[in-house]
C-alpha positions as CSV (number, residue, x, y, z in Angstrom):
1,M,26.3,-3.6,-59.8
2,R,26.6,-0.8,-61.9
3,G,23.7,0.0,-64.5
4,N,24.3,0.5,-68.4
5,L,24.4,4.2,-70.6
6,Y,22.9,3.7,-73.7
7,I,23.8,6.8,-76.0
8,V,21.2,7.7,-79.0
9,S,22.3,10.1,-82.0
10,A,20.5,11.1,-85.0
11,P,19.9,14.0,-87.5
12,S,17.3,15.8,-86.6
13,G,14.0,14.5,-88.3
14,S,15.2,11.0,-88.3
15,G,12.7,9.7,-85.9
16,K,14.7,9.2,-83.0
17,T,12.5,10.8,-80.8
18,T,9.6,8.1,-81.8
19,L,12.1,5.1,-81.5
20,L,12.7,6.3,-77.5
21,Q,9.1,6.8,-77.0
22,Y,8.5,2.9,-77.8
23,L,11.6,1.8,-76.1
24,L,10.8,4.0,-72.7
25,R,7.4,2.2,-72.6
26,T,9.1,-1.6,-73.1
27,F,11.9,-1.3,-70.8
28,K,9.9,0.3,-67.3
29,D,13.7,0.3,-65.6
30,L,15.3,2.5,-68.4
31,K,15.3,5.9,-67.2
32,F,15.6,8.9,-69.9
33,S,18.2,11.8,-69.0
34,V,16.5,15.2,-69.4
35,S,19.0,17.7,-70.9
36,H,18.8,21.2,-70.3
37,T,18.2,24.0,-73.0
38,T,18.2,27.6,-73.7
39,R,16.1,26.9,-76.5
40,K,12.2,27.9,-76.2
41,P,9.7,25.1,-75.8
42,R,8.0,24.1,-78.8
43,G,4.4,22.4,-79.0
44,E,3.5,20.7,-76.2
45,E,6.8,20.2,-74.5
46,K,7.0,20.3,-71.0
47,N,10.0,21.4,-68.5
48,G,11.2,18.4,-66.7
49,V,9.7,16.1,-69.2
50,D,10.9,16.8,-72.7
51,Y,13.9,19.6,-71.3
52,F,14.9,21.5,-68.0
53,F,14.6,25.1,-70.0
54,V,16.6,27.6,-68.6
55,D,18.1,31.0,-69.7
56,R,21.5,31.3,-71.0
57,T,23.1,32.9,-67.5
58,A,21.5,29.8,-65.7
59,F,23.4,27.2,-68.3
60,L,26.8,29.1,-68.4
61,S,26.8,29.1,-64.5
62,M,26.3,25.0,-64.5
63,V,29.0,24.8,-66.9
64,E,31.3,26.7,-64.4
65,R,30.4,24.7,-61.8
66,G,31.1,21.5,-63.9
67,E,27.7,20.3,-63.7
68,F,27.6,19.2,-67.1
69,L,28.9,15.5,-68.3
70,E,28.6,16.9,-71.8
71,W,27.5,19.8,-73.3
72,A,27.6,21.7,-77.0
73,E,26.3,24.6,-78.6
74,Y,23.4,23.8,-81.5
75,Y,21.5,26.5,-83.6
76,G,22.6,29.6,-81.1
77,Q,21.3,27.3,-78.2
78,L,22.8,25.6,-75.2
79,Y,22.0,22.0,-74.7
80,G,23.7,19.8,-71.8
81,T,23.4,16.4,-69.7
82,A,23.6,17.0,-66.1
83,R,26.4,14.9,-64.4
84,G,25.0,14.5,-61.3
85,F,21.8,12.6,-62.4
86,V,23.7,10.3,-64.9
87,Q,26.5,9.2,-62.4
88,Q,24.2,8.5,-59.3
89,S,21.8,6.6,-61.6
90,L,24.4,4.5,-63.0
91,E,26.1,4.1,-59.6
92,A,22.5,3.0,-58.6
93,G,22.8,0.0,-60.9
94,E,19.9,2.0,-63.2
95,N,20.3,1.9,-66.9
96,I,20.3,5.3,-68.2
97,I,19.5,6.5,-71.6
98,L,21.1,9.4,-73.3
99,D,19.6,11.4,-76.6
100,I,22.1,13.7,-77.1
101,D,24.2,14.6,-80.7
102,V,27.5,13.6,-82.0
103,Q,29.7,15.9,-80.5
104,G,28.1,15.5,-77.0
105,A,28.4,11.5,-77.7
106,R,32.1,12.2,-78.5
107,Q,32.4,13.9,-74.8
108,V,30.3,11.4,-72.8
109,K,32.1,8.2,-74.3
110,A,35.5,10.0,-73.5
111,K,34.3,10.0,-70.0
112,I,32.5,6.6,-69.8
113,P,34.0,4.3,-72.2
114,G,31.5,1.5,-71.5
115,A,28.5,3.5,-73.0
116,I,26.7,1.7,-75.8
117,T,26.6,4.2,-78.7
118,V,23.7,3.9,-81.3
119,F,23.1,6.1,-84.2
120,V,19.8,6.3,-86.2
121,L,20.0,7.2,-90.4
122,P,17.1,8.3,-92.6
123,P,16.7,5.8,-95.4
124,S,17.5,8.7,-97.5
125,F,18.5,12.5,-97.2
126,A,15.0,13.1,-99.6
127,E,13.2,11.4,-96.7
128,L,14.8,13.2,-94.1
129,E,13.6,16.4,-95.8
130,R,10.5,15.5,-96.1
131,R,10.0,14.1,-92.5
132,L,11.2,17.7,-91.4
133,R,8.5,19.6,-93.8
134,C,5.7,17.6,-92.6
135,R,6.7,18.3,-89.1
136,S,5.4,22.1,-89.9
137,L,7.5,23.3,-86.6
138,E,10.0,25.3,-88.3
139,S,10.5,28.0,-91.4
140,D,12.4,26.9,-94.8
141,E,15.6,28.6,-93.3
142,A,15.6,26.5,-90.3
143,I,14.7,23.2,-92.2
144,R,18.0,24.2,-94.6
145,R,20.4,24.1,-91.8
146,R,18.9,21.5,-90.3
147,L,19.9,19.3,-93.8
148,E,23.2,21.0,-93.7
149,I,24.3,19.8,-90.4
150,A,22.7,16.3,-91.2
151,K,25.2,16.2,-94.0
152,S,28.0,17.0,-91.3
153,E,27.0,14.5,-88.5
154,I,26.5,11.4,-90.9
155,R,30.1,11.1,-91.5
156,F,30.8,10.2,-87.8
157,Y,28.5,7.0,-87.9
158,R,31.8,4.4,-88.0
159,E,32.4,6.2,-84.3
160,Y,29.5,4.4,-82.9
161,D,28.8,0.4,-81.9
162,Y,25.6,0.2,-83.4
163,I,23.8,2.0,-86.6
164,I,19.7,1.7,-87.3
165,V,18.6,2.6,-90.5
166,N,14.7,4.0,-90.1
167,D,13.1,3.3,-92.9
168,V,10.3,0.6,-91.6
169,L,9.3,1.9,-87.9
170,E,8.2,-1.5,-86.4
171,N,11.9,-2.7,-87.8
172,S,13.8,-0.2,-86.1
173,I,12.0,-0.7,-83.0
174,H,12.7,-4.3,-82.7
175,V,16.8,-3.8,-83.6
176,L,16.6,-1.0,-80.7
177,E,15.1,-3.1,-78.5
178,S,17.9,-5.9,-79.1
179,I,20.5,-3.6,-78.5
180,V,19.2,-2.6,-74.9
181,K,18.1,-6.6,-74.2
182,S,21.9,-7.4,-74.8
183,G,23.2,-4.9,-72.4
184,Y,21.3,-7.0,-69.8
185,A,23.4,-10.3,-71.0
186,T,27.0,-8.6,-70.2
187,P,29.2,-10.7,-67.6
188,A,29.1,-7.6,-65.6
189,R,25.3,-7.7,-65.6
190,Q,24.7,-11.4,-64.9
191,E,27.7,-11.7,-62.2
192,K,25.5,-12.4,-58.8
193,R,23.9,-15.0,-61.0
194,V,26.6,-16.5,-62.7
195,E,28.4,-16.9,-59.4
196,E,25.5,-18.7,-57.7
197,I,25.2,-21.0,-60.8
198,I,29.0,-21.9,-60.6
199,A,28.6,-22.5,-56.7
200,S,25.7,-24.7,-57.6
201,F,28.8,-26.9,-59.0
202,G,31.0,-26.6,-56.1
203,G,33.5,-24.0,-57.4
204,T,33.8,-20.1,-56.7
205,A,33.6,-17.8,-59.7
């Protein structure tokens, strides 16, 4: 039984990281795919937990060896999802979640059409700006760039299977959990149990 792949994308500051933290605490069998990046750690970020922090030379060597399922340049830094980890986990029947941008989601969906995609939106542009400024992690110029990128990213929401408007955190958590739960109810995930039930009726699947 192959695992499910979930892709979550959102403009920076939409609250996606908080949602994913709640989700991973709820679903113990859901594994987070840690991306590789060339940017420096922020705050209390830890290597191998938040990202695998590598230099540009090492990252590009991985690109040349075809080790990424997807990769992209964002704000002058490189980000990528390890191909081996995702493919091996899915084949082992494990459920994986990716936190990647619109470019990355397109690349992965083209390679794994069955991936379930979710786009998280802030309730408004003003609220997104407020959240970015409240983080106090970046300069005004960096925030301005993030807001400009957000304007372009939100235009691609129609390419996703589900949309979550993250206005009330508790509601957004509930919706995201429901999306993951629905993935457990697909025929492929239930195949073994369904075959047993059909056999109990004296038939075969």
